[in-house]
Backbone bond lengths (Angstrom), bond angles and torsions (degrees), N, CA, C in turn:
res aa  C-N    CA-C-N  psi(-1)  N-CA   C-N-CA  omega(-1)  CA-C   N-CA-C  phi
1 M - - - 1.445 - - 1.528 108.42 -
2 K 1.321 114.51 140.39 1.461 119.52 176.61 1.520 109.25 -125.83
3 F 1.326 114.92 138.75 1.457 121.33 179.53 1.523 109.80 -134.06
4 R 1.311 115.14 153.55 1.463 121.97 170.35 1.533 105.83 -115.74
5 I 1.338 115.70 130.39 1.462 120.72 -179.55 1.517 107.90 -122.58
6 E 1.333 115.93 101.83 1.460 122.19 -173.73 1.524 113.93 -59.20
7 N 1.326 118.04 -38.31 1.466 119.50 -174.27 1.533 112.76 -93.46
8 M 1.315 117.50 18.20 1.470 121.83 174.24 1.530 107.10 -89.92
9 T 1.325 116.13 104.40 1.463 119.35 -169.17 1.526 115.28 -117.21
10 C 1.341 118.81 -8.39 1.463 118.94 -175.42 1.523 110.42 -149.60
11 S 1.322 115.88 174.76 1.462 119.97 -179.63 1.529 111.24 -66.10
12 G 1.327 117.57 -29.14 1.463 120.43 175.62 1.518 111.07 -63.85
13 C 1.325 115.67 -41.47 1.468 120.25 176.20 1.529 110.00 -61.79
14 A 1.323 115.78 -43.27 1.464 120.51 -179.59 1.525 110.88 -60.92
15 R 1.329 117.12 -41.49 1.471 120.49 177.74 1.522 110.67 -64.55
16 S 1.332 116.90 -39.84 1.471 120.50 179.29 1.521 111.34 -64.39
17 V 1.331 116.14 -43.90 1.463 121.29 179.11 1.527 109.56 -61.49
18 T 1.324 116.81 -46.45 1.464 121.15 179.31 1.521 110.67 -60.93
19 A 1.326 117.34 -46.00 1.465 121.41 -179.24 1.524 111.50 -62.03
20 T 1.326 116.59 -41.02 1.464 120.78 179.47 1.521 110.71 -60.56
21 I 1.315 116.68 -45.33 1.468 120.59 -179.56 1.527 110.34 -67.17
22 Q 1.323 117.21 -41.17 1.459 120.17 -177.72 1.530 112.55 -74.27
23 E 1.331 117.89 -15.01 1.465 119.67 170.51 1.524 110.50 -68.70
24 L 1.331 116.52 -32.24 1.466 121.13 177.53 1.524 111.20 -76.95
25 D 1.333 116.05 -38.58 1.465 122.68 -177.23 1.523 107.65 -146.69
26 E 1.333 116.22 102.27 1.464 120.01 -174.59 1.524 113.03 -63.87
27 N 1.336 117.29 -18.26 1.459 121.22 179.06 1.529 113.10 -97.21
28 A 1.312 116.60 7.10 1.463 120.24 -179.00 1.526 110.43 -62.48
29 K 1.323 115.56 141.58 1.460 121.58 173.15 1.523 106.38 -98.61
30 V 1.323 116.26 121.45 1.456 121.46 -175.29 1.523 108.38 -124.62
31 N 1.330 116.32 123.24 1.454 121.79 177.67 1.528 107.23 -117.06
32 V 1.335 115.99 116.12 1.462 121.30 -175.34 1.524 109.58 -114.19
33 D 1.336 116.42 132.05 1.468 122.14 173.49 1.521 107.29 -121.35
34 V 1.338 115.92 103.76 1.465 121.19 -176.40 1.523 111.25 -64.94
35 V 1.336 117.36 -36.81 1.462 121.06 -177.36 1.530 111.08 -60.82
36 S 1.329 117.14 -47.27 1.469 120.64 -179.71 1.528 112.42 -89.77
37 K 1.353 116.12 -6.99 1.465 122.89 -179.40 1.532 112.56 64.46
38 M 1.333 115.60 27.24 1.459 121.44 -178.32 1.520 111.61 -102.82
39 V 1.328 115.02 144.76 1.458 122.58 176.35 1.522 107.43 -130.64
40 E 1.328 116.10 127.54 1.457 121.01 175.78 1.526 107.46 -114.08
41 V 1.325 116.37 131.70 1.460 121.41 -172.78 1.525 110.53 -130.05
42 E 1.341 115.11 133.66 1.461 121.90 167.23 1.518 105.06 -116.55
43 S 1.335 116.17 115.25 1.456 119.50 -172.95 1.518 111.11 -154.43
44 S 1.323 114.58 155.78 1.468 119.85 172.97 1.526 110.91 -82.61
45 A 1.344 117.09 -13.08 1.466 120.86 175.55 1.527 108.85 -71.74
46 S 1.312 116.46 148.70 1.458 120.09 -179.06 1.525 110.85 -76.85
47 E 1.307 114.74 158.54 1.462 120.28 177.89 1.523 110.83 -57.94
48 S 1.322 117.01 -41.66 1.468 119.84 -178.97 1.528 111.72 -66.45
49 E 1.338 117.82 -35.49 1.467 120.76 176.48 1.534 110.71 -64.51
50 I 1.316 116.02 -43.35 1.473 120.68 -179.63 1.519 110.26 -65.27
51 I 1.328 116.98 -45.29 1.468 120.81 179.04 1.525 110.47 -59.35
52 A 1.334 116.89 -45.87 1.466 120.70 -179.18 1.525 111.14 -62.20
53 A 1.337 117.37 -44.11 1.468 120.94 -178.34 1.524 111.11 -66.10
54 L 1.327 116.93 -44.57 1.469 120.04 179.76 1.522 111.14 -65.14
55 T 1.319 117.48 -41.13 1.462 121.49 179.04 1.527 109.94 -62.76
56 E 1.331 116.50 -43.37 1.467 120.99 179.50 1.531 111.20 -62.12
57 D 1.328 116.43 -33.45 1.476 120.49 -179.19 1.532 112.83 -88.17
58 G 1.333 117.27 7.31 1.456 120.39 174.32 1.517 115.88 91.04
59 F 1.338 116.26 14.31 1.461 120.84 178.90 1.525 109.96 -125.56
60 P 1.337 117.26 68.22 1.472 118.80 -177.79 1.524 111.46 -63.28
61 P 1.334 117.21 121.70 1.453 120.89 -177.52 1.530 113.13 -93.28
62 E 1.306 113.52 154.90 1.473 121.04 171.41 1.523 105.78 -109.65
63 T 1.318 117.31 125.75 1.455 121.29 -179.21 1.532 109.62 -72.48
64 I 1.335 114.98 133.95 1.455 121.29 176.61 1.521 107.43 -108.28
65 A 1.329 116.04 127.24 1.468 121.00 -177.37 1.511 111.07 -71.48
C-alpha cells in the first residue's frame, strides 16, 4: 500500500505515522519519505484500517494506486 500524507513535515511526524501503523500490526514494514510525503506499507492490517487510524491521529492519507 502506498499513501501520500500532505501534513507530514518532519521526522517526528514520520515516527508518529510509523507508530500508528505498527499499533495495528506490530510486524508491519513501514517506509516513510518525509521529503516526498510518501509512506509505503506492508501489513496484515487492511487499507481502510490504516486510513482510519492515520486520519484519527491527524495524518489523513491519500491512497496512491
